[in-house]
C-alpha positions in Angstrom: 0.0 0.0 0.0 2.9 2.4 0.7 4.3 2.0 -2.8 0.7 2.4 -4.2 0.7 5.8 -2.6 4.0 6.6 -4.2 2.8 5.4 -7.5 -0.4 7.3 -7.3 1.5 10.5 -6.5 3.8 9.9 -9.5 0.8 9.5 -11.8 -0.7 12.9 -10.6 2.7 14.6 -11.1 3.4 13.1 -14.6 0.9 15.2 -16.5 2.2 18.5 -14.8 5.8 17.6 -15.8 4.9 16.8 -19.5 5.7 20.4 -20.7 8.9 20.7 -18.7 9.9 17.2 -19.8 9.3 18.1 -23.5 11.8 20.9 -23.2 14.5 18.9 -21.4 17.4 17.3 -23.1 16.8 13.7 -24.0 19.4 11.2 -23.0 20.6 8.7 -25.7 21.8 6.3 -23.0 25.2 6.2 -24.6 26.9 9.6 -24.3 26.1 10.8 -20.7 29.0 12.8 -19.2 31.1 11.3 -16.5 29.7 12.6 -13.2 30.4 11.9 -9.6 27.4 10.4 -7.8 26.1 11.9 -4.5 25.7 9.2 -1.9 23.6 8.9 1.1 26.2 10.5 3.3 26.5 13.7 1.1 29.8 12.6 -0.4 30.5 11.6 -3.9 31.4 8.3 -5.6 32.0 7.1 -9.2 31.2 3.5 -8.5 28.3 2.9 -10.9 29.6 4.9 -13.9 33.0 3.4 -13.8 32.0 -0.2 -13.0 31.1 -1.5 -16.4 28.3 -3.5 -15.0 25.3 -4.1 -17.2 22.2 -2.1 -16.2 18.8 -3.3 -17.5 15.5 -1.5 -17.0 12.6 -3.8 -16.9 9.2 -2.5 -17.9 5.7 -3.8 -18.6 2.1 -3.4 -17.5 0.6 -5.0 -14.5 0.2 -8.6 -15.2 2.8 -8.8 -18.0 4.8 -11.4 -16.1 8.0 -9.4 -15.6 8.4 -10.5 -12.1 8.6 -14.2 -13.3 11.2 -13.2 -15.9 13.3 -11.2 -13.3 13.3 -14.3 -11.2 14.7 -16.4 -14.1 17.2 -13.8 -15.0 18.5 -13.6 -11.4 18.7 -17.5 -11.2 20.6 -17.9 -14.5 22.8 -14.8 -14.7 23.3 -13.8 -11.1 21.9 -10.3 -11.6 20.8 -8.1 -8.7 17.1 -7.2 -8.9 15.9 -3.9 -7.5 12.4 -2.4 -7.2 12.1 1.2 -6.1 8.9 0.2 -4.3 10.7 -2.5 -2.3 13.6 -0.2 -1.5 11.1 2.5 -0.1 9.3 -0.1 2.0 12.6 -1.5 3.3 13.7 2.1 4.3 10.4 2.6 6.1 10.6 -0.9 7.8 14.2 -0.1 9.0 12.8 2.6 11.5 15.5 5.1 10.4 14.8 8.8 10.5 14.7 8.7 6.7 12.2 5.9 6.8 9.9 7.7 9.2 10.1 10.8 6.9 9.1 8.7 3.9 6.3 6.9 5.8 4.8 10.3 6.7 5.0 11.5 3.1 3.5 8.4 1.6 0.6 8.4 4.2 -0.3 11.8 3.0 0.0 10.8 -0.7 3.0 13.3 -1.1 5.3 12.5 -4.0 8.6 11.0 -2.7 11.3 13.2 -4.5 13.0 11.3 -7.3 16.4 12.3 -5.9 15.5 10.4 -2.7 14.5 7.3 -4.7 17.6 7.4 -6.7 19.8 7.8 -3.7 18.3 4.6 -2.2 18.8 2.9 -5.5 22.3 3.9 -5.9 23.3 2.8 -2.4 21.7 -0.6 -3.0 23.5 -1.0 -6.2 26.9 0.0 -4.8 26.3 -2.4 -1.9 25.8 -5.3 -4.4 28.5 -4.3 -6.8 31.2 -6.8 -5.8 28.9 -9.8 -5.9 26.8 -9.1 -9.0 27.0 -9.7 -12.8 24.4 -6.9 -13.6 21.4 -4.9 -12.4 17.7 -5.4 -13.1 15.9 -2.1 -12.3 12.3 -3.3 -12.1 9.5 -0.8 -12.9 11.7 2.2 -13.3 11.4 4.8 -14.8 7.7 5.4 -14.4 7.5 8.7 -16.1 9.6 10.4 -18.8 11.7 12.7 -16.8 13.0 9.8 -14.6 15.1 8.1 -17.3 17.5 11.0 -17.9 17.7 11.6 -14.2 18.7 8.0 -13.6 21.4 8.3 -16.2 22.8 11.6 -14.9 22.7 10.5 -11.2 23.7 6.9 -11.5 24.9 5.6 -15.0 23.6 4.9 -18.5 21.2 2.2 -19.0 22.4 -0.7 -21.4 19.0 -2.2 -22.5 15.4 -1.7 -21.7 13.4 -4.9 -21.6 9.7 -4.1 -22.4 7.3 -6.9 -21.9 4.3 -6.3 -24.3 0.8 -7.5 -23.7 -2.5 -6.4 -24.9 -4.9 -4.6 -22.5 -7.2 -7.6 -22.5 -4.5 -10.0 -21.5 -3.3 -7.7 -18.7 -6.8 -7.4 -17.3 -7.5 -11.2 -17.6 -4.3 -12.1 -15.8 -4.8 -9.7 -12.9 -8.4 -10.7 -12.4 -7.4 -14.4 -12.4 -4.6 -13.6 -9.8 -7.1 -11.7 -7.6 -9.6 -14.6 -7.8 -6.9 -17.0 -6.5 -5.5 -14.7 -3.9 -6.5 -14.9 -0.2 -5.9 -11.1 0.0 -8.0 -8.9 -2.2 -6.5 -5.6 -3.3 -8.8 -2.6 -3.6 -7.4 -1.8 -7.1 -7.9 -5.3 -8.4 -11.1 -4.6 -10.1 -11.7 -4.3 -13.9 -12.4 -0.6 -14.1 -9.6 0.5 -11.9 -7.2 -1.8 -13.7 -8.2 -0.2 -17.0 -7.3 3.1 -15.6 -4.0 1.9 -14.3 -3.2 0.3 -17.6 -4.1 3.6 -19.5 -1.8 5.6 -17.3 1.0 3.1 -17.6 0.8 3.1 -21.4 0.6 7.0 -21.6 3.9 7.4 -19.6 5.6 4.3 -20.9 5.4 5.2 -24.6 6.9 8.6 -23.8 9.8 6.7 -22.0 10.4 4.1 -24.7 10.8 6.7 -27.5 13.8 8.2 -25.7 15.8 4.9 -25.9 15.4 3.4 -29.4 18.8 1.9 -29.4 18.4 0.3 -26.0 14.9 -0.9 -26.4 14.1 -4.6 -26.7 10.5 -5.4 -27.1 9.4 -8.8 -25.8 6.2 -10.5 -26.7 4.8 -11.5 -23.4 1.6 -13.1 -24.6 3.4 -16.4 -24.7 4.5 -19.1 -22.3 7.2 -18.0 -19.7 9.8 -20.3 -21.3 9.3 -18.9 -24.8 9.4 -15.3 -23.5 12.6 -16.2 -21.5 14.3 -17.5 -24.8 14.0 -13.9 -26.2 15.3 -12.5 -22.9 18.3 -14.8 -22.9 19.2 -13.6 -26.4 19.1 -10.0 -25.4 21.1 -10.5 -22.2 23.7 -12.7 -24.0 24.3 -10.1 -26.6 24.7 -7.5 -23.9 27.1 -9.5 -21.8 29.2 -10.3 -24.9 29.3 -6.6 -25.7 30.4 -5.8 -22.2 33.0 -8.4 -22.3 31.3 -10.3 -19.5 30.8 -13.6 -21.4 
């Protein structure tokens, strides 16, 4: 529920940012200038930009099956899997001063600043650096301005895996999941789902056009094993390019 508040706030803000985002420089993902990354203590580090560790954004609508595919990637390739929602929840659960501040913001439906989200993400990535082959950033960016901010603050993205499904498939999968779950989510009803999906598509298409060279569209209407075959091909090519294979 905490992350739902964060997501709802992002959706409200996205329309207000459209004009500003339209006039902002668009990142190509391949030529970002070298910058030092502010860390949680206020110092700087160059860890992520200098590490040559593959970074993959994983995008797809609710019910597309990206969670299943991320699990498969982690198991086969030893990638680290991060969700900004999980990082926010973990920080709140830690009981830290920052966590209490975040909890208050999310309870009020106030947008958690993207800089705060990126600091949490960067800290988690640096912590995992020595034991990982690459990073899966799940469900981020959620709106167009966040991609360039990620690349400026952390490092360029290598590929964007986008799991494509029709609206009908997404709704059917979520409704089936809801019917089989012991816990009923308030937003697991058909009308609310259609609204969520429409918002997702509006934001995601604006994100994807920024990264034509990194984008890998995956047909997610198929069986998980068939989907993963395409995922493997994309990741194997990336690892070879990075000299990791």
